[in-house]
C-alpha positions as a printed NumPy array, in Angstrom:
array([[ 19.212,   7.832,  -4.16 ],
       [ 17.37 ,   6.71 ,  -0.991],
       [ 18.457,   3.252,   0.397],
       [ 14.73 ,   1.979,   0.475],
       [ 14.469,   2.864,  -3.321],
       [ 17.792,   1.052,  -4.123],
       [ 16.548,  -2.074,  -2.272],
       [ 13.379,  -1.698,  -4.12 ],
       [ 15.15 ,  -1.613,  -7.569],
       [ 17.388,  -4.428,  -6.792],
       [ 14.785,  -6.877,  -5.551],
       [ 13.177,  -9.417,  -7.969],
       [  9.475,  -8.843,  -7.746],
       [  7.255, -11.944,  -7.067],
       [  4.785, -12.049,  -9.834],
       [  1.135, -12.774,  -9.295],
       [  0.676, -14.232, -12.927],
       [  3.256, -15.138, -15.223],
       [  3.773, -15.44 , -19.017],
       [  7.163, -16.56 , -19.925],
       [  7.765, -13.649, -21.895],
       [  6.943, -11.017, -19.33 ],
       [  8.469, -12.913, -16.506],
       [ 11.682, -12.932, -18.523],
       [ 11.24 ,  -9.1  , -19.247],
       [ 10.848,  -8.539, -15.409],
       [ 13.768, -10.502, -14.617],
       [ 16.106,  -8.91 , -17.142],
       [ 15.112,  -5.437, -16.496],
       [ 15.678,  -6.048, -12.635],
       [ 19.047,  -7.473, -13.357],
       [ 19.905,  -4.492, -15.475],
       [ 18.882,  -2.304, -12.778],
       [ 21.222,  -3.979, -10.21 ],
       [ 24.158,  -4.014, -12.493],
       [ 23.979,  -0.594, -13.984],
       [ 25.019,   2.931, -12.827],
       [ 23.566,   4.219, -16.002],
       [ 20.204,   6.064, -16.319],
       [ 17.54 ,   3.618, -14.974],
       [ 14.479,   5.126, -16.302],
       [ 14.229,   2.817, -19.299],
       [ 14.707,  -0.479, -17.554],
       [ 12.564,   0.699, -14.587],
       [  9.698,   1.482, -17.18 ],
       [ 10.209,  -1.913, -19.053],
       [  9.888,  -3.747, -15.726],
       [  6.873,  -1.707, -14.616],
       [  5.06 ,  -2.708, -18.062],
       [  6.277,  -6.375, -17.542],
       [  4.778,  -6.305, -14.017],
       [  1.661,  -4.778, -15.366],
       [  1.449,  -7.726, -17.922],
       [  2.044, -10.185, -15.023],
       [ -1.03 ,  -8.678, -13.04 ],
       [  1.69 ,  -7.577, -10.409],
       [ -0.041,  -3.991, -10.242],
       [  1.232,  -2.964,  -6.72 ],
       [  4.821,  -3.444,  -7.838],
       [  4.227,  -1.77 , -11.198],
       [  2.809,   1.211,  -9.356],
       [  5.819,   1.211,  -6.91 ],
       [  8.246,   1.483, -10.081],
       [  6.006,   4.26 , -11.557],
       [  6.346,   6.298,  -8.379],
       [ 10.107,   5.82 ,  -8.233],
       [ 10.2  ,   7.041, -11.95 ],
       [  8.083,  10.133, -10.871],
       [ 10.474,  10.876,  -8.11 ],
       [ 13.462,  10.6  , -10.339],
       [ 12.27 ,  12.631, -13.166],
       [  9.039,  14.59 , -11.954],
       [  8.502,  16.452, -15.312]])
């Protein structure tokens, strides 16, 4: 995997708006991405959904692009 993608995945996003529930979802899924060599599509999808709920749309789109690169079909 490209180093820039790895760096993106392991960075806790800065949330534009925050609800405790979705901020925790973003935090937990990012931590899971950092600590796992397992398939990353599920935690990446959860994080993108949490980012959307926190109005952090640009980061959610970045995660969606990574998902498309990893699984284009």
